[in-house]
C-alpha positions in Angstrom: 86.9 105.3 110.0 84.7 102.4 111.0 86.5 99.6 113.0 87.5 96.3 111.2 84.2 94.5 112.3 82.2 96.6 110.0 84.4 96.0 107.0 82.6 92.3 106.0 78.8 93.4 106.5 77.7 92.0 102.6 77.8 88.2 102.7 80.3 86.7 99.7 81.8 89.7 99.5 85.4 91.0 101.0 85.5 94.8 101.9 88.7 96.8 101.0 89.6 100.5 101.0 91.0 102.6 98.0 94.0 104.6 99.4 96.6 106.7 98.1 99.6 108.4 99.1 100.7 111.1 96.9 99.1 109.0 93.8 101.1 106.0 94.8 97.6 104.1 95.0 96.7 100.9 97.1 94.0 98.5 97.4 93.7 97.7 101.5 91.9 94.3 102.7 91.9 93.8 106.4 91.8 90.0 107.1 91.7 90.4 111.0 87.7 90.0 111.4 87.8 87.5 108.4 90.6 84.8 107.3 91.0 85.4 103.7 93.7 83.3 101.5 95.0 85.8 99.3 98.0 84.6 97.0 99.5 85.7 93.7 96.6 84.9 91.8 94.1 87.0 93.6 96.7 90.1 93.7 97.1 89.9 89.9 93.2 89.9 89.7 92.5 92.6 91.9 95.4 94.2 90.5 94.3 94.7 86.8 93.0 98.2 86.1 90.6 96.8 83.6 88.8 93.7 85.3 89.7 94.4 88.7 90.1 97.4 91.1 93.8 98.3 90.1 96.6 99.4 92.5 100.4 100.1 92.7 100.4 97.8 95.6 97.8 95.5 97.3 98.2 95.9 101.4 96.5 92.8 103.8 96.7 93.3 106.9 96.6 90.4 109.3 97.0 89.4 112.8 100.3 90.0 114.4 102.7 87.0 114.0 104.9 87.9 117.0 106.6 91.2 116.3 104.6 94.5 115.9 101.0 95.3 116.5 99.6 93.9 113.1 101.5 92.2 110.0 101.3 94.1 106.7 101.6 92.2 103.8 102.5 93.6 100.2 101.5 92.6 97.2 102.3 93.8 93.4 99.9 94.0 90.7 102.2 91.2 88.9 101.7 88.7 91.8 105.0 89.1 93.1 105.7 90.0 97.3 107.2 93.2 98.5 109.4 93.6 101.6 108.4 97.3 102.1 106.0 100.1 100.9 106.5 103.4 102.6 103.5 105.3 101.2 101.6 102.1 101.5 102.6 101.7 105.2 101.4 105.4 106.1 97.9 104.6 104.5 97.2 102.0 106.6 98.9 103.6 109.6 96.5 106.2 109.0 93.6 103.9 109.0 94.6 101.9 112.0 95.5 105.0 113.9 92.1 106.5 113.5 90.7 103.1 114.2 92.5 102.9 117.9 92.8 106.5 118.8 96.6 105.6 119.8 99.7 107.5 119.4 101.5 104.7 117.3 101.0 101.3 115.7 103.8 99.0 114.9 103.4 97.2 111.5 105.7 94.0 110.9 106.7 93.5 107.3 108.8 90.7 105.5 111.0 93.7 105.6 111.1 94.4 109.3 108.6 96.3 111.7 107.9 99.3 110.7 106.8 102.3 113.5 104.2 104.9 112.4 103.3 107.9 114.5 100.7 111.0 113.4 102.6 114.4 113.7 100.6 117.8 115.1 99.8 118.4 111.4 98.1 115.1 110.4 100.8 113.7 108.4 101.9 110.4 108.9 105.6 109.4 109.8 107.2 105.9 109.2 110.7 104.5 110.8 111.5 103.0 107.8 114.7 101.2 109.8 117.8 101.1 108.9 119.2 101.1 105.1 121.3 98.1 104.2 124.4 99.2 102.0 126.3 96.2 101.8 126.4 94.4 98.2 125.2 91.0 99.6 122.4 92.8 101.4 120.7 94.7 98.3 121.3 91.7 96.9 123.9 92.1 94.0 125.0 89.3 92.3 128.6 90.1 92.5 131.0 92.0 94.9 130.6 95.8 94.3 130.4 99.5 96.1 127.2 100.1 96.3 127.9 104.2 96.3 128.8 103.5 92.3 127.7 100.4 90.6 129.2 99.4 87.3 126.2 99.8 85.3 126.0 101.8 81.8 123.2 102.5 80.0 123.9 103.5 76.2 127.1 103.5 74.2 130.1 102.3 76.1 132.2 105.4 75.4 129.2 107.6 75.9 126.5 106.5 78.0 123.3 108.0 78.9 123.2 106.9 82.6 126.0 105.4 84.5 127.1 104.8 87.8 124.0 104.3 90.1 124.1 103.8 93.9 122.3 100.9 95.4 120.1 100.7 98.5 118.0 98.4 100.4 114.9 100.1 102.2 113.3 96.6 102.5 113.5 96.0 98.9 116.5 96.7 96.3 116.6 100.3 95.0 119.1 101.2 91.7 119.3 105.3 91.8 121.0 107.1 88.9 121.6 110.6 89.5 120.9 112.9 86.8 121.2 116.6 85.8 117.8 116.3 84.5 115.3 113.8 85.8 112.6 114.6 83.3 114.8 114.2 80.5 115.0 110.2 80.2 112.5 107.8 79.2 112.0 106.1 82.4 109.4 103.8 81.1 111.7 102.6 78.4 114.5 102.3 80.9 112.9 100.7 84.0 111.7 97.6 82.6 115.5 96.7 81.5 117.2 97.7 84.5 114.7 96.2 87.0 115.9 93.0 85.4 119.6 93.6 85.0 121.6 90.4 85.7 123.3 92.5 88.7 120.0 92.3 90.7 118.9 88.8 91.3 115.9 89.8 93.4 115.2 92.7 90.4 115.4 96.4 91.5 113.2 99.5 91.8 115.0 102.1 89.2 115.0 105.9 90.0 116.1 109.1 88.4 117.3 111.2 90.9 117.8 115.0 90.1 119.6 116.9 93.3 118.0 120.5 93.0 120.1 121.6 96.4 121.2 120.4 99.6 117.8 119.7 100.5 115.9 118.8 97.8 115.6 116.1 95.0 113.5 115.6 91.8 112.9 111.8 91.6 111.3 109.6 89.3 110.7 106.0 90.0 110.1 102.5 88.3 108.7 100.0 90.6 109.9 96.6 90.0 106.5 94.5 89.7 104.6 97.5 89.5 105.9 100.0 86.7 106.3 103.7 86.5 104.4 105.2 89.5 103.5 108.7 90.6 105.4 108.1 94.2 107.2 105.6 96.3 108.2 106.2 99.8 111.0 103.3 100.1 112.3 105.1 97.1 112.4 108.4 98.3 114.5 106.8 101.1 117.0 105.1 99.2 117.8 108.3 97.0 118.2 110.5 100.1 120.6 107.8 101.8 122.4 107.6 98.4 122.4 111.0 97.8 123.9 111.9 101.6 126.3 108.8 101.1 127.8 110.6 97.9 127.7 114.0 99.6 125.5 115.6 97.4 122.8 116.3 100.0 122.5 116.8 103.9 120.8 113.8 105.3 117.5 115.6 105.6 115.8 116.7 102.1 112.4 117.2 100.7 112.0 114.6 97.8 109.5 115.7 95.2 107.9 112.9 93.0 105.7 112.9 90.2 102.7 112.7 92.6 104.1 115.4 95.3 106.7 115.8 98.1 108.1 113.6 101.2 110.0 114.5 103.8 113.0 112.1 104.4 115.4 112.3 107.6 118.6 109.8 107.7 119.2 110.3 111.4 122.3 109.8 113.0 121.1 106.8 114.6 120.8 105.1 110.9 117.1 105.0 111.1 115.2 106.7 108.0 112.1 108.5 108.9 109.8 109.2 105.8 106.6 111.8 106.4 103.7 112.7 104.1 99.7 112.6 103.4 97.5 110.4 102.9 94.1 110.1 101.6 91.0 107.5 101.2 89.8 107.5 98.0 86.7 105.2 98.5 85.7 101.8 100.3 83.9 98.7 98.4 83.4 95.0 98.4 85.0 92.4 96.2 83.3 89.6 95.3 84.6 86.1 96.5 85.3 84.8 93.3 88.7 87.0 93.5 89.6 84.4 96.1 87.8 81.3 94.8 91.1 79.3 94.3 92.7 80.2 97.5 94.6 82.8 95.6 97.5 81.0 94.6 
């Protein structure tokens, strides 16, 4: 892939790459060569799937701000920022590793610094760091055991969903363990639970079906984005939650709507996520997307 200096060849436009990890799709904008003000309004414009490009997340590569080789800013299509995006981090890491021919790259995010490497099979592995498991770190609105939250969906005496786990992997996740992940209407449940009063910063909502000690079927509703084909941080959170409840081992294959990720919650408490990356196409965004500074 061409270096960053070639990304801005057209006047009055900003280059972008459309990439995906298991169908979880992203618009990647590199601001190392040209400083561009990108804010909530610009993210909403670009994220509009009818009038813009459309994405699950907008990934903005910025010069390093201290730790890490670069800073990665992550926007949701509703204009909110996210602290982590596992699949998106893999996509950006793949692009930067191709550009530099280095063995690894460190990307600083609002959720921490993520170390990324490429394996001999061509897939990219991201060290997503240590999961946050204390109630105040999720965060929750009140003290609670994060292995089993006091949340129920449906009739009080016969709830359809109940007792989810909570894990923060750079952003808050709520994971319901179910017998059949396909049997629930995630498009209806997701937005309702994303804004549950227990989650002051909202939450990603997942339905996890444990198929074996080493495999989880997962469906995800992402806060600020809606139902997506895949979510790397959710796959990490589900594996951690399942291991904490002794439903699986600490390494598992997580099968999402868009494909599978390999997750390993190592003994040093770091969570590694490995999966494929695709470049769909590259293009140019007119400057009108950023005309007001993107506020």
